[in-house]
C-alpha positions in Angstrom: 118.8 153.8 55.8 117.0 154.3 59.1 115.1 157.3 57.7 113.6 155.2 54.9 112.7 152.5 57.3 110.5 154.9 59.2 109.1 156.4 56.0 108.0 153.0 54.7 106.2 152.2 58.0 109.0 150.5 59.8 109.9 147.1 58.5 106.8 146.0 56.6 109.1 146.0 53.5 111.7 143.3 52.9 113.7 145.7 50.8 113.7 148.4 53.5 114.9 146.1 56.2 117.7 144.9 53.9 119.1 148.5 53.7 119.9 148.4 57.4 123.1 146.2 56.9 126.2 148.0 58.0 129.4 147.5 55.9 132.1 145.4 57.4 135.5 144.4 56.1 135.3 142.0 53.2 138.2 139.9 54.4 138.7 138.1 57.7 136.2 138.0 60.5 134.4 140.9 62.1 131.4 141.7 64.3 129.4 144.9 64.6 126.6 146.1 66.9 124.4 149.3 66.9 121.5 150.6 68.9 119.5 153.9 68.4 116.4 155.7 69.5 115.0 158.0 66.8 112.2 160.5 66.3 110.8 161.2 62.8 108.2 163.5 61.1 106.6 163.4 57.7 106.3 166.6 55.6 105.6 167.9 52.1 108.7 168.0 50.0 108.7 171.3 48.2 111.2 170.2 45.6 109.4 167.0 44.5 106.0 168.0 45.6 105.5 164.7 47.5 105.6 163.4 51.0 109.1 163.3 52.6 110.4 162.5 56.0 112.9 163.7 58.6 114.6 161.7 61.3 116.7 162.6 64.3 118.9 160.1 66.2 118.0 161.1 69.8 120.5 158.7 71.1 122.8 156.2 69.3 125.4 153.7 70.3 127.7 151.9 67.8 129.6 149.1 69.4 133.1 148.9 68.0 133.4 145.1 68.6 130.7 142.8 70.0 128.4 144.7 72.3 126.3 147.9 72.3 124.0 149.2 75.1 121.6 152.1 75.1 119.5 153.4 77.9 117.7 156.7 78.3 114.6 158.7 79.1 113.5 161.6 76.9 110.6 164.1 77.3 108.6 165.9 74.6 106.2 168.7 75.2 103.4 170.1 73.1 99.7 170.5 72.7 97.5 167.4 73.0 94.4 166.6 70.9 92.4 169.0 73.1 95.0 171.8 72.5 96.1 171.6 76.1 99.8 171.5 77.1 101.1 168.0 77.8 104.4 166.2 78.3 105.2 162.8 76.9 108.1 160.7 78.3 109.8 158.1 76.2 112.0 155.4 77.9 114.2 153.2 75.7 116.8 150.5 76.2 118.6 148.3 73.7 121.4 145.7 74.1 123.1 144.0 71.1 125.7 141.3 71.2 127.7 139.7 68.4 130.1 136.8 68.3 131.1 134.5 65.4 128.1 132.2 64.9 125.7 133.9 67.4 123.8 137.2 67.6 121.7 138.5 70.4 119.3 141.5 70.9 117.0 142.9 73.5 115.1 146.2 73.1 112.4 147.9 75.1 110.4 151.1 74.3 107.8 152.8 76.6 105.8 155.9 76.2 103.9 157.6 79.0 101.0 160.0 78.3 101.5 160.1 74.5 99.8 162.9 72.6 99.4 164.1 69.0 98.2 167.3 67.5 98.7 168.0 63.8 99.0 171.7 64.7 102.2 171.1 66.7 105.5 172.1 64.9 107.5 169.2 63.6 110.3 167.9 65.8 112.5 167.3 62.7 112.0 168.3 59.1 114.1 169.3 56.1 115.3 172.4 58.0 116.7 170.4 61.0 115.7 169.6 64.5 113.3 171.8 66.5 113.5 171.2 70.2 110.0 172.5 70.9 108.4 170.4 68.2 106.6 167.0 68.4 107.5 163.8 66.6 105.1 161.7 64.5 106.9 158.4 65.0 109.3 157.1 67.8 111.3 154.0 67.3 114.0 151.9 69.0 116.3 150.0 66.8 118.9 147.3 67.5 121.4 145.7 65.1 124.0 143.1 65.2 126.0 141.2 62.6 129.0 138.9 62.1 130.9 138.0 59.0 133.6 135.4 58.6 135.6 134.4 55.5 135.5 130.6 55.6 137.4 127.9 53.8 135.4 124.7 52.9 136.9 121.2 52.6 134.4 118.8 51.0 134.4 115.4 49.5 133.3 116.8 46.1 133.0 120.3 44.7 130.1 122.3 46.1 128.4 125.5 45.1 126.3 126.2 48.2 126.4 126.1 51.9 123.0 125.4 53.5 123.2 127.1 56.9 120.5 126.4 59.5 120.1 128.9 62.3 117.9 128.8 65.4 115.8 131.9 66.3 114.7 132.1 69.9 113.0 135.0 71.7 109.8 136.8 72.4 108.0 140.1 71.7 105.6 141.3 74.4 103.2 144.2 74.6 101.6 145.8 77.6 99.7 149.0 78.5 98.2 150.6 81.6 94.8 149.0 80.7 96.3 145.5 81.2 96.2 144.8 77.5 98.4 142.0 76.0 97.7 142.5 72.3 99.0 145.6 70.6 96.5 147.7 68.6 96.9 147.1 64.8 98.7 149.9 63.0 99.6 151.8 66.1 102.6 149.8 67.4 105.1 147.9 65.3 107.6 145.4 66.6 109.5 142.9 64.6 112.9 141.4 63.7 114.7 140.4 60.5 117.6 138.1 59.6 119.5 137.9 56.4 122.8 136.4 55.2 125.6 137.7 52.9 126.6 137.0 49.3 130.1 136.6 47.9 130.4 140.4 47.6 129.9 140.8 51.3 126.5 142.5 50.9 123.2 141.4 52.3 121.8 138.6 50.1 118.0 138.6 50.0 118.1 135.7 47.5 120.1 133.6 49.9 117.1 133.6 52.3 115.4 136.2 54.5 113.4 136.0 57.7 111.0 138.5 59.1 108.7 138.0 62.1 106.3 140.4 63.9 105.1 140.3 67.5 103.7 139.9 70.0 104.7 136.3 70.2 107.1 133.6 71.4 109.6 132.3 68.8 111.5 129.0 68.7 112.3 128.3 65.1 114.8 126.9 62.7 115.5 128.7 59.4 117.8 127.8 56.5 119.9 130.0 54.2 121.7 129.1 51.0 125.1 130.8 51.0 127.0 130.9 47.7 130.4 129.2 47.6 133.2 130.5 45.3 135.1 128.3 42.8 138.0 128.4 45.2 135.8 126.8 48.0 135.5 129.9 50.1 132.3 131.7 51.3 131.3 134.6 53.5 129.5 133.0 56.5 127.5 135.5 58.5 124.2 137.1 59.4 122.7 140.4 60.2 120.0 140.6 62.9 117.8 143.7 63.4 115.0 144.6 65.7 112.7 147.5 65.4 109.9 148.8 67.6 108.0 152.0 66.7 105.1 154.0 68.0 103.1 155.9 65.4 101.8 158.8 67.4 99.4 159.9 64.6 97.2 156.9 65.5 94.7 156.6 68.2 96.4 156.5 71.6 94.8 157.2 75.0 96.7 160.4 76.0 96.5 159.4 79.7 97.8 155.8 79.2 101.2 154.2 79.1 102.4 151.7 76.5 105.4 149.3 76.4 106.8 146.9 73.8 109.8 144.7 74.6 111.7 142.3 72.3 113.9 139.8 74.1 116.1 137.9 71.7 119.2 137.6 74.0 119.6 134.0 72.8 118.7 135.3 69.3 120.3 133.8 66.3 122.7 130.9 66.4 124.2 128.6 63.7 123.1 125.0 64.4 124.2 123.1 61.3 125.9 123.5 57.9 125.5 121.3 54.9 127.1 121.3 51.4 125.2 121.2 48.1 126.5 120.6 44.6 125.3 122.4 41.5 122.5 119.9 41.2 121.3 120.6 44.7 122.5 117.3 46.0 124.0 116.9 49.5 127.8 116.6 49.6 129.7 115.5 52.6 131.7 118.3 54.3 135.0 117.6 56.0 135.3 121.1 57.6 134.2 124.7 57.5 137.0 126.8 59.0 136.8 130.5 59.8 139.6 133.1 59.2 140.7 132.8 62.9 140.6 129.0 62.9 137.0 128.7 64.2 135.6 125.3 63.2 131.9 125.6 62.5 129.4 122.8 63.2 128.7 120.7 60.1 126.1 118.1 59.4 127.2 114.6 58.4 125.7 113.1 55.2 124.9 109.4 55.7 126.9 107.1 53.5 124.8 105.1 51.0 125.7 101.8 52.7 124.6 103.2 56.1 121.3 104.4 54.6 120.7 101.0 53.0 121.6 99.2 56.3 119.2 101.4 58.2 116.4 100.7 55.6 117.0 97.0 55.7 116.9 97.1 59.5 113.5 98.7 59.5 112.2 96.1 57.0 113.5 93.3 59.2 111.7 94.8 62.3 108.5 95.0 60.4 108.7 91.4 59.3 109.4 90.2 62.8 106.4 92.1 64.1 104.2 90.6 61.5 105.4 87.0 62.3 104.8 87.5 66.0 101.3 88.6 65.5 100.5 85.3 63.8 97.7 84.5 61.3 94.4 86.3 61.6 91.5 84.2 63.0 88.7 83.6 60.6 85.2 84.2 61.8 82.8 81.3 61.6 
């Protein structure tokens, strides 16, 4: 999972991000959180004669219920590009929260005096971890999800729940030069959101969101969640953030670099609508979770209400026209 994420250059692939989803119980309601700092190296795979990868979880926290926090500082020593001994310090923090209907995440990754020399031994490869080696890529990863088996009560049969969620947060970059825009290809920072299908697995076809930083985000996204013939569905989302430094790229070996993603308000359900097999809106009476949670639903205007609203607009337009009076003709 995480290994492939780094091998494919950290979250530029929708398929790779989808593999991050952690399995939760298929029935009932559940939340899960996870945070980790990892180092990886790329190497030639002798068996398949192609490029492989190795990864080591330097520090990892898996929250058993609804919160995970990771904090740490880790040194690496090796030869810099001038073949002189140098120490690089990595500072990382991550906080993930998950409750039914809302997910939050904050991650921060800093490196001080980064270095890279292809002649250094790998920190991790197919043989394991080598404490005196140097990594190619460093990354901080945060993950949160919730799942809830819901029962739907609707005026007519429906096949889909259209779930709208808000995404609020920011990704910022800074360095010791006072820069605010990260160098392309050197630093990656982004987030993804996906929902679940009836089998409880991540459902890319139901909708998928990926955004990259730096930037400020205040968005609404919609996902189409399948509904079973018995009017049940799995309502839930997974929310992942990843920031990585590719040390093989051009860094100033005397500089400091920091990327922070603050999505503490993160992802929140703001409305739920019902759709029939023809894609038409159907009025929902309720969407109830396994623990009795009543989710926010969106009302569908009755036909008579819509007609009354339209006629009201027409009447206002006519009144405005009458008050303006006839146009004066020029002599």
